[in-house]
ROLUMTOR-824933 format. One record per residue: x, y, z of N, C-alpha, C in turn; residue number from 0. Coordinates in Angstrom, 2 decimals. Example, Ala and Ser with C-alpha at 12.3 -4.5 7.8 and 13.67 -1.06 7.14 Angstrom:
<recs>
@n.u:13.19 | n.v:-5.69 | n.w:7.80 | ca.u:12.30 | ca.v:-4.50 | ca.w:7.80 | c.u:13.20 | c.v:-3.30 | c.w:7.80 | num:0 .
@n.u:12.85 | n.v:-2.25 | n.w:7.08 | ca.u:13.67 | ca.v:-1.06 | ca.w:7.14 | c.u:12.90 | c.v:0.03 | c.w:7.87 | num:1 .
</recs>
This chain:
<recs>
@n.u:-46.50 | n.v:67.16 | n.w:-66.85 | ca.u:-45.73 | ca.v:66.81 | ca.w:-65.82 | c.u:-44.90 | c.v:66.36 | c.w:-65.37 | num:0 .
@n.u:-43.31 | n.v:66.15 | n.w:-65.91 | ca.u:-42.10 | ca.v:65.65 | ca.w:-65.66 | c.u:-41.88 | c.v:66.68 | c.w:-66.14 | num:1 .
@n.u:-41.95 | n.v:67.74 | n.w:-67.19 | ca.u:-41.27 | ca.v:69.13 | ca.w:-67.28 | c.u:-41.58 | c.v:69.97 | c.w:-66.17 | num:2 .
@n.u:-42.92 | n.v:70.07 | n.w:-65.27 | ca.u:-43.14 | ca.v:71.05 | ca.w:-64.22 | c.u:-42.17 | c.v:70.46 | c.w:-63.12 | num:3 .
@n.u:-42.20 | n.v:69.27 | n.w:-63.28 | ca.u:-40.88 | ca.v:68.92 | ca.w:-61.45 | c.u:-39.95 | c.v:69.14 | c.w:-61.55 | num:4 .
@n.u:-39.43 | n.v:68.60 | n.w:-62.78 | ca.u:-37.94 | ca.v:69.29 | ca.w:-63.52 | c.u:-38.04 | c.v:70.83 | c.w:-62.88 | num:5 .
@n.u:-38.68 | n.v:71.89 | n.w:-63.86 | ca.u:-37.99 | ca.v:73.02 | ca.w:-63.58 | c.u:-38.67 | c.v:73.21 | c.w:-61.81 | num:6 .
@n.u:-39.35 | n.v:72.43 | n.w:-61.38 | ca.u:-39.88 | ca.v:73.05 | ca.w:-59.82 | c.u:-38.35 | c.v:72.99 | c.w:-59.57 | num:7 .
@n.u:-38.02 | n.v:71.35 | n.w:-59.56 | ca.u:-36.78 | ca.v:70.65 | ca.w:-59.16 | c.u:-35.24 | c.v:71.88 | c.w:-59.70 | num:8 .
@n.u:-34.73 | n.v:72.56 | n.w:-60.74 | ca.u:-33.84 | ca.v:73.12 | ca.w:-60.61 | c.u:-34.35 | c.v:74.93 | c.w:-59.46 | num:9 .
@n.u:-35.92 | n.v:74.89 | n.w:-60.09 | ca.u:-35.60 | ca.v:76.52 | ca.w:-59.24 | c.u:-35.54 | c.v:76.44 | c.w:-57.78 | num:10 .
@n.u:-35.92 | n.v:74.86 | n.w:-57.33 | ca.u:-35.12 | ca.v:74.38 | ca.w:-56.26 | c.u:-33.70 | c.v:74.74 | c.w:-55.63 | num:11 .
@n.u:-33.37 | n.v:74.25 | n.w:-56.51 | ca.u:-31.02 | ca.v:73.93 | ca.w:-56.39 | c.u:-31.16 | c.v:75.80 | c.w:-56.70 | num:12 .
@n.u:-31.71 | n.v:75.88 | n.w:-57.40 | ca.u:-30.81 | ca.v:77.61 | ca.w:-57.73 | c.u:-31.05 | c.v:77.74 | c.w:-56.69 | num:13 .
@n.u:-32.50 | n.v:78.38 | n.w:-55.76 | ca.u:-32.81 | ca.v:79.36 | ca.w:-54.44 | c.u:-31.63 | c.v:78.68 | c.w:-53.93 | num:14 .
@n.u:-31.35 | n.v:77.28 | n.w:-53.10 | ca.u:-30.48 | ca.v:76.75 | ca.w:-51.82 | c.u:-29.24 | c.v:77.25 | c.w:-52.53 | num:15 .
@n.u:-28.59 | n.v:77.77 | n.w:-53.90 | ca.u:-27.19 | ca.v:77.92 | ca.w:-54.28 | c.u:-27.45 | c.v:79.10 | c.w:-53.23 | num:16 .
@n.u:-27.64 | n.v:80.16 | n.w:-54.59 | ca.u:-28.24 | ca.v:82.30 | ca.w:-54.28 | c.u:-28.11 | c.v:81.88 | c.w:-52.96 | num:17 .
@n.u:-28.94 | n.v:81.16 | n.w:-51.70 | ca.u:-28.72 | ca.v:81.08 | ca.w:-50.71 | c.u:-27.36 | c.v:80.58 | c.w:-50.08 | num:18 .
@n.u:-27.04 | n.v:79.41 | n.w:-50.40 | ca.u:-25.64 | ca.v:79.04 | ca.w:-49.42 | c.u:-24.12 | c.v:80.59 | c.w:-50.20 | num:19 .
@n.u:-24.34 | n.v:80.69 | n.w:-51.91 | ca.u:-23.81 | ca.v:82.28 | ca.w:-51.79 | c.u:-23.58 | c.v:83.32 | c.w:-51.08 | num:20 .
@n.u:-25.17 | n.v:83.55 | n.w:-51.40 | ca.u:-24.94 | ca.v:84.74 | ca.w:-50.22 | c.u:-24.43 | c.v:84.35 | c.w:-48.90 | num:21 .
@n.u:-24.82 | n.v:83.35 | n.w:-48.20 | ca.u:-24.14 | ca.v:83.79 | ca.w:-46.86 | c.u:-22.65 | c.v:83.96 | c.w:-46.71 | num:22 .
@n.u:-23.05 | n.v:83.15 | n.w:-47.89 | ca.u:-20.77 | ca.v:82.61 | ca.w:-48.02 | c.u:-20.09 | c.v:84.35 | c.w:-47.77 | num:23 .
@n.u:-21.23 | n.v:85.08 | n.w:-49.42 | ca.u:-20.56 | ca.v:86.63 | ca.w:-49.07 | c.u:-20.95 | c.v:87.52 | c.w:-47.96 | num:24 .
@n.u:-21.61 | n.v:87.19 | n.w:-46.93 | ca.u:-22.45 | ca.v:87.93 | ca.w:-45.67 | c.u:-21.44 | c.v:87.65 | c.w:-44.92 | num:25 .
@n.u:-20.98 | n.v:86.41 | n.w:-44.37 | ca.u:-21.15 | ca.v:86.22 | ca.w:-43.46 | c.u:-19.24 | c.v:86.42 | c.w:-42.87 | num:26 .
@n.u:-18.81 | n.v:87.73 | n.w:-43.48 | ca.u:-17.74 | ca.v:88.36 | ca.w:-43.44 | c.u:-18.31 | c.v:89.82 | c.w:-42.55 | num:27 .
@n.u:-19.47 | n.v:89.85 | n.w:-42.74 | ca.u:-19.54 | ca.v:91.24 | ca.w:-42.62 | c.u:-20.88 | c.v:90.97 | c.w:-42.20 | num:28 .
@n.u:-21.46 | n.v:90.28 | n.w:-41.07 | ca.u:-22.66 | ca.v:89.59 | ca.w:-41.11 | c.u:-23.20 | c.v:90.50 | c.w:-40.19 | num:29 .
@n.u:-22.33 | n.v:91.40 | n.w:-38.85 | ca.u:-22.41 | ca.v:92.30 | ca.w:-37.89 | c.u:-22.12 | c.v:93.52 | c.w:-38.18 | num:30 .
@n.u:-21.19 | n.v:94.25 | n.w:-39.40 | ca.u:-20.97 | ca.v:94.73 | ca.w:-39.80 | c.u:-22.22 | c.v:96.43 | c.w:-40.45 | num:31 .
@n.u:-21.97 | n.v:97.11 | n.w:-39.99 | ca.u:-23.13 | ca.v:98.46 | ca.w:-40.48 | c.u:-22.66 | c.v:98.67 | c.w:-41.93 | num:32 .
@n.u:-23.31 | n.v:99.21 | n.w:-42.63 | ca.u:-22.88 | ca.v:99.16 | ca.w:-43.97 | c.u:-21.62 | c.v:100.47 | c.w:-44.26 | num:33 .
@n.u:-21.84 | n.v:101.40 | n.w:-44.17 | ca.u:-19.99 | ca.v:102.26 | ca.w:-44.14 | c.u:-19.15 | c.v:101.46 | c.w:-43.53 | num:34 .
@n.u:-19.02 | n.v:100.38 | n.w:-42.49 | ca.u:-17.83 | ca.v:99.64 | ca.w:-42.82 | c.u:-17.26 | c.v:98.89 | c.w:-43.38 | num:35 .
@n.u:-18.84 | n.v:98.03 | n.w:-44.01 | ca.u:-18.18 | ca.v:97.12 | ca.w:-45.38 | c.u:-17.43 | c.v:98.34 | c.w:-45.82 | num:36 .
@n.u:-18.61 | n.v:99.00 | n.w:-47.02 | ca.u:-18.17 | ca.v:99.93 | ca.w:-47.38 | c.u:-16.55 | c.v:100.05 | c.w:-47.60 | num:37 .
@n.u:-16.29 | n.v:100.98 | n.w:-46.43 | ca.u:-14.93 | ca.v:101.09 | ca.w:-46.44 | c.u:-14.13 | c.v:100.12 | c.w:-46.21 | num:38 .
@n.u:-14.46 | n.v:98.71 | n.w:-45.77 | ca.u:-13.54 | ca.v:97.35 | ca.w:-45.67 | c.u:-13.61 | c.v:96.36 | c.w:-47.06 | num:39 .
@n.u:-14.70 | n.v:95.94 | n.w:-47.82 | ca.u:-14.67 | ca.v:95.58 | ca.w:-48.63 | c.u:-15.00 | c.v:95.98 | c.w:-50.40 | num:40 .
@n.u:-15.72 | n.v:98.12 | n.w:-50.29 | ca.u:-16.11 | ca.v:98.28 | ca.w:-51.36 | c.u:-16.74 | c.v:98.24 | c.w:-51.59 | num:41 .
@n.u:-17.94 | n.v:98.59 | n.w:-52.66 | ca.u:-19.01 | ca.v:98.38 | ca.w:-53.41 | c.u:-19.71 | c.v:96.31 | c.w:-53.28 | num:42 .
@n.u:-20.40 | n.v:96.21 | n.w:-52.56 | ca.u:-21.13 | ca.v:94.76 | ca.w:-52.76 | c.u:-21.21 | c.v:93.89 | c.w:-53.92 | num:43 .
@n.u:-21.44 | n.v:95.10 | n.w:-55.26 | ca.u:-21.10 | ca.v:94.28 | ca.w:-56.28 | c.u:-20.16 | c.v:94.05 | c.w:-57.09 | num:44 .
@n.u:-19.27 | n.v:94.25 | n.w:-56.66 | ca.u:-17.23 | ca.v:93.52 | ca.w:-56.33 | c.u:-16.34 | c.v:93.08 | c.w:-55.62 | num:45 .
@n.u:-17.71 | n.v:92.57 | n.w:-54.70 | ca.u:-16.51 | ca.v:91.92 | ca.w:-53.91 | c.u:-16.37 | c.v:90.48 | c.w:-54.30 | num:46 .
@n.u:-15.55 | n.v:89.63 | n.w:-53.78 | ca.u:-15.64 | ca.v:88.76 | ca.w:-54.15 | c.u:-15.80 | c.v:86.97 | c.w:-53.25 | num:47 .
@n.u:-15.50 | n.v:87.05 | n.w:-53.74 | ca.u:-15.86 | ca.v:84.96 | ca.w:-52.67 | c.u:-15.52 | c.v:85.01 | c.w:-51.88 | num:48 .
@n.u:-14.75 | n.v:84.88 | n.w:-50.76 | ca.u:-14.18 | ca.v:85.07 | ca.w:-49.48 | c.u:-13.35 | c.v:83.56 | c.w:-49.92 | num:49 .
@n.u:-12.05 | n.v:83.19 | n.w:-49.66 | ca.u:-11.09 | ca.v:81.94 | ca.w:-49.22 | c.u:-10.89 | c.v:81.91 | c.w:-48.21 | num:50 .
@n.u:-11.72 | n.v:80.43 | n.w:-47.07 | ca.u:-12.62 | ca.v:80.03 | ca.w:-47.48 | c.u:-13.61 | c.v:80.81 | c.w:-47.82 | num:51 .
@n.u:-14.55 | n.v:81.08 | n.w:-48.30 | ca.u:-16.36 | ca.v:80.09 | ca.w:-48.26 | c.u:-17.25 | c.v:79.64 | c.w:-47.84 | num:52 .
@n.u:-17.64 | n.v:80.38 | n.w:-46.18 | ca.u:-17.56 | ca.v:80.03 | ca.w:-44.44 | c.u:-19.35 | c.v:79.81 | c.w:-44.94 | num:53 .
@n.u:-19.50 | n.v:77.85 | n.w:-45.21 | ca.u:-20.72 | ca.v:77.45 | ca.w:-45.59 | c.u:-21.80 | c.v:77.59 | c.w:-43.88 | num:54 .
@n.u:-22.49 | n.v:78.92 | n.w:-42.89 | ca.u:-22.58 | ca.v:79.71 | ca.w:-41.56 | c.u:-24.37 | c.v:78.13 | c.w:-41.80 | num:55 .
@n.u:-24.00 | n.v:78.01 | n.w:-40.51 | ca.u:-25.63 | ca.v:77.21 | ca.w:-39.67 | c.u:-26.98 | c.v:78.14 | c.w:-40.21 | num:56 .
@n.u:-26.52 | n.v:79.14 | n.w:-40.56 | ca.u:-28.19 | ca.v:79.25 | ca.w:-41.69 | c.u:-28.22 | c.v:79.30 | c.w:-42.98 | num:57 .
@n.u:-26.96 | n.v:77.72 | n.w:-43.49 | ca.u:-27.55 | ca.v:77.67 | ca.w:-45.04 | c.u:-27.57 | c.v:76.05 | c.w:-43.61 | num:58 .
@n.u:-27.31 | n.v:75.68 | n.w:-43.62 | ca.u:-27.23 | ca.v:74.34 | ca.w:-42.96 | c.u:-28.15 | c.v:74.09 | c.w:-42.50 | num:59 .
@n.u:-29.42 | n.v:74.78 | n.w:-41.39 | ca.u:-30.13 | ca.v:75.42 | ca.w:-41.55 | c.u:-31.13 | c.v:75.35 | c.w:-42.14 | num:60 .
@n.u:-30.77 | n.v:75.47 | n.w:-42.81 | ca.u:-32.01 | ca.v:76.06 | ca.w:-43.95 | c.u:-31.74 | c.v:74.75 | c.w:-45.16 | num:61 .
@n.u:-31.27 | n.v:73.81 | n.w:-45.40 | ca.u:-30.84 | ca.v:73.20 | ca.w:-46.24 | c.u:-31.38 | c.v:71.53 | c.w:-45.61 | num:62 .
@n.u:-30.79 | n.v:71.81 | n.w:-43.89 | ca.u:-32.19 | ca.v:70.48 | ca.w:-42.87 | c.u:-32.99 | c.v:71.10 | c.w:-43.18 | num:63 .
@n.u:-33.40 | n.v:71.61 | n.w:-43.71 | ca.u:-35.43 | ca.v:72.06 | ca.w:-43.79 | c.u:-35.46 | c.v:71.17 | c.w:-44.53 | num:64 .
@n.u:-35.07 | n.v:71.96 | n.w:-45.80 | ca.u:-35.58 | ca.v:71.80 | ca.w:-47.41 | c.u:-36.04 | c.v:70.21 | c.w:-47.48 | num:65 .
@n.u:-34.59 | n.v:69.49 | n.w:-46.64 | ca.u:-34.13 | ca.v:68.05 | ca.w:-46.61 | c.u:-35.85 | c.v:67.62 | c.w:-45.98 | num:66 .
@n.u:-36.32 | n.v:68.27 | n.w:-44.98 | ca.u:-36.94 | ca.v:67.44 | ca.w:-43.90 | c.u:-38.88 | c.v:67.76 | c.w:-45.01 | num:67 .
@n.u:-38.68 | n.v:69.36 | n.w:-46.11 | ca.u:-39.87 | ca.v:68.97 | ca.w:-46.66 | c.u:-40.16 | c.v:68.39 | c.w:-47.73 | num:68 .
@n.u:-38.67 | n.v:67.70 | n.w:-48.20 | ca.u:-38.68 | ca.v:67.24 | ca.w:-49.37 | c.u:-38.98 | c.v:65.59 | c.w:-48.87 | num:69 .
@n.u:-39.13 | n.v:64.95 | n.w:-47.79 | ca.u:-38.99 | ca.v:63.50 | ca.w:-47.06 | c.u:-40.69 | c.v:63.88 | c.w:-47.08 | num:70 .
@n.u:-40.73 | n.v:64.82 | n.w:-46.54 | ca.u:-42.58 | ca.v:65.19 | ca.w:-46.45 | c.u:-43.03 | c.v:64.41 | c.w:-48.23 | num:71 .
@n.u:-42.72 | n.v:65.91 | n.w:-48.64 | ca.u:-43.51 | ca.v:65.23 | ca.w:-49.84 | c.u:-43.67 | c.v:63.44 | c.w:-50.47 | num:72 .
@n.u:-42.30 | n.v:63.24 | n.w:-50.12 | ca.u:-42.08 | ca.v:61.65 | ca.w:-50.22 | c.u:-43.46 | c.v:60.70 | c.w:-49.85 | num:73 .
@n.u:-43.49 | n.v:61.57 | n.w:-49.22 | ca.u:-44.44 | ca.v:60.72 | ca.w:-48.22 | c.u:-45.94 | c.v:60.61 | c.w:-48.70 | num:74 .
@n.u:-46.15 | n.v:62.20 | n.w:-49.72 | ca.u:-47.45 | ca.v:62.23 | ca.w:-49.62 | c.u:-47.80 | c.v:63.33 | c.w:-50.41 | num:75 .
@n.u:-49.07 | n.v:63.95 | n.w:-50.50 | ca.u:-48.87 | ca.v:65.33 | ca.w:-50.89 | c.u:-48.67 | c.v:66.83 | c.w:-49.18 | num:76 .
@n.u:-47.78 | n.v:67.24 | n.w:-49.46 | ca.u:-47.89 | ca.v:68.36 | ca.w:-47.69 | c.u:-48.87 | c.v:69.26 | c.w:-48.48 | num:77 .
@n.u:-49.29 | n.v:69.91 | n.w:-46.78 | ca.u:-50.57 | ca.v:71.28 | ca.w:-47.07 | c.u:-50.76 | c.v:71.16 | c.w:-46.41 | num:78 .
@n.u:-52.06 | n.v:72.14 | n.w:-45.58 | ca.u:-51.88 | ca.v:72.74 | ca.w:-44.53 | c.u:-52.99 | c.v:71.31 | c.w:-43.47 | num:79 .
@n.u:-52.71 | n.v:71.76 | n.w:-43.07 | ca.u:-53.54 | ca.v:70.40 | ca.w:-42.46 | c.u:-55.36 | c.v:70.65 | c.w:-41.88 | num:80 .
</recs>
């Protein structure tokens, strides 16, 4: 049980880190179309993380939601009503 809980925690942490990095990478081009992004940044796989890398409200709201889920789970089993 402890191993499964640790793996779940690692997966959740990795997901949240991936979300924050994706948000930071996407922020400078969030409302641009693909041709504009390619003209400005080149291929997305070669994009460097912007400096500074901004954490947007999308990441903040996701982290708040995750914290709320964690708090709810600490108080008991979380499931549908």
